[in-house]
C-alpha angles and dihedrals in degrees: 000000000000092000089054094052091048090054090050093051093045087050092056096086123169094265094051091046092050091047094050090042095052091044086056094049090047092055088050093052100045093075088050093049089044092051092048093051091051091049087054090047093048088050096054090048091061092060131145097057093205138358106301124222091203127060100177138011133218113194115194099193114193097209113209099037118274114229109253089198096066094041119032115345100079114205115173092182090073094067091040091055097034110161095008121121122271102253116252087226086066104041095041094196090295116167122261128193124278089255094069099021092098095049111116094207135028107207120193116251140200129152131212095294123138130209133199137172116254138189128007088299093060091221114176114243129168128236088251089074108051092156095052089052085068096052106043093112088062096047136083110208115203106198103175104062113143140171141182097239115097101180125064103245099052092038094053091043088049092052095046100037108020091243133084088215122075120250106063120113117261122247090253091054091051089051092048094049097047105036107028126206143299094211121046091195096061132050120264092226121041126181124204123191133199137166127224100193139343118291117015129136118315124243123223133203091241086078092070097024126131094229108190094343119100108290094239085077096064118112117265113223115222111204136199117251135051096315109049096180117037116246093004094122125084115260114256112279096024123103126208093261092053089049091055093051091049093051088048094055090045089050089055091052090048091052090051091051091044091053087054101045108017086220106164090202086071087059090050092051090048087052092049094051091049090048092050091053093050089046092061085077105028098047097057091045093049096047096045110113097185093097092051115105113245092238092059093048089047093052090065089059142260091300094055093103095049109097114233094022120124094247090050090051091047088057093045086051090059092049095046093047089049087050092059102266104149099204126028116181121192123192119197111189127205108065096117104111114172089148138014089028097155092059099036094049092054088052094051097043088050089056098043111027101074096038093050093053094041088057090056093048091044093052091044095052090051091048092244098116087074092071101019126088117209119193127190124187150087139249099273139336140261131264123249092232130080120256107215127343114003129220129143088246097045133030139118136221128222126222116290117188098170095082139000140154130247131165136218130192138176135035120031096358125108117250126233101012136124112210128204128007136241129202123264091281098041085239103116132029114240102176136028104356116205119202125204091252088052089058093049092048090051094049089052091046090054088053092054097260127126101220093210095056097042103092142146124208114233128164093348095311134098107231127194136181093255096042105213095326140070138094131206112254094227096173091071097048130095 
């Protein structure tokens, strides 16, 4: 008996002891982890926190930062003082980007653009936006947006994810994760891309990525061409029934692996494969324009029949939203105008003015604008002084994060108002500032979500879209 005990003790070396000890600790930890996961699941099942006014969002993101000065924020002093120096009392030594930091002067600039007041609201709109002029009484202009980011990549990332650093979930992913879908045959979050002119700031998948949320919540990019979603078609030589059997066997293998590891990403992959199979039928049907009346297509403008154009994507956004997609994100590239602004902005507004307003009117005549939120805007604004050589026909504008204009329309938002006020040069905010996190908090609020309570635990910390900031802009809500 003693010899047997001695053998047992001698066999209990350090490696065996550590292994058995860690296994015991792991066994103790599993219930706690399971309990935590169940709490997270129970929390999500309680969303929305209150009755939402918005069922779906269409975000018309103008990548590159449109100049508020030529479009919506009327500043007649810029023409009166054309070529004169930006007063030091306005700039107050505030930083500019590296592109203009070496300039010795900052001459005020404004081209030959004209503003008038429109609608019962009397909202100011420039002659670059004739279709917007017809819809001002349905739009809420927010003229005092501001951000800390001064360069494009961190600024776009900040608007879309709530952080200037990559790796956080995008707004659409948060909505997908928390609020689910109304159509199991289409993604909850769809991304559409278009380009206004050659060059411009690049876009990256991190802008519609899921970050630390389950991967099934990342945005699905719909592309122009014969294959809207990559790798959706069956491989050559495989019919649909064979594909179905293959996915069934793959599902069994995934389930076996999940039983061994309890890795939630396996479940996400299973869901993505199943969604891809269903999308083989639903996507072609949803994207088919043949059943759309000509007058509807024509209302979006002359480019509405060109796949990949902004007009085409606006029409698709309506179709996708109508089919139950919760969050549709459009990106239109080309608004970065450090030079040649008077010519380039005419090109970009010609591409975007009519389709943006056609989308509003199309949603409205279908009764969808009552529960859809449409947002239009970029990552920051443009400075009131000229970058580089100045003439009335040719000048550029540098980045300006201190104030810029966006607009919102649809469910839960007041119609025909302009919120906030900037100074005579659209350089500083003088009334009712709205931070990027405030915008995000307001969007979540309209969807029935308390942004302070909607969190996800990652690496020991509970994260949210608005980080530790943000307040709902109640003055613009109905």
